[in-house]
C-alpha positions in Angstrom: 150.0 121.5 -56.8 151.8 118.2 -56.2 154.6 118.2 -53.5 157.8 116.4 -54.6 159.2 113.7 -52.4 162.5 115.7 -52.2 160.6 118.6 -50.6 159.0 116.3 -48.1 162.3 114.8 -47.2 164.0 118.2 -46.9 161.2 119.5 -44.6 161.5 116.3 -42.4 165.3 116.7 -42.1 164.9 120.4 -41.1 162.3 119.5 -38.5 164.4 116.7 -37.1 167.6 118.8 -36.9 165.8 121.7 -35.5 164.2 119.6 -32.7 167.6 118.1 -32.0 169.1 121.5 -31.6 166.4 122.7 -29.3 166.7 119.6 -27.0 170.5 119.6 -26.9 171.2 123.3 -26.6 169.5 124.0 -23.2 172.8 125.5 -21.8 172.6 123.7 -18.5 176.0 122.3 -17.5 176.8 120.1 -14.6 174.5 117.9 -12.6 170.8 118.7 -12.5 169.4 118.9 -9.0 166.8 120.9 -7.1 168.4 123.4 -4.6 167.6 123.2 -0.9 164.5 125.0 0.2 166.2 126.7 3.2 168.9 129.1 2.3 172.1 129.1 4.4 172.4 132.1 6.8 174.8 134.7 5.5 177.9 135.5 7.6 178.0 139.0 9.1 181.1 141.1 8.6 182.8 142.0 11.9 183.6 145.6 12.5 187.0 146.6 13.9 
């Protein structure tokens, strides 16, 4: 069975668009940074 060049072009476009969607749709917004290793101590609530 011979594959038509249109089918090859269609498959290539689908792969390129799908890869672009995967790379751009990570959902991370804002600056990318690693958080500090030591967490800040939580403030204790004072009792009255």
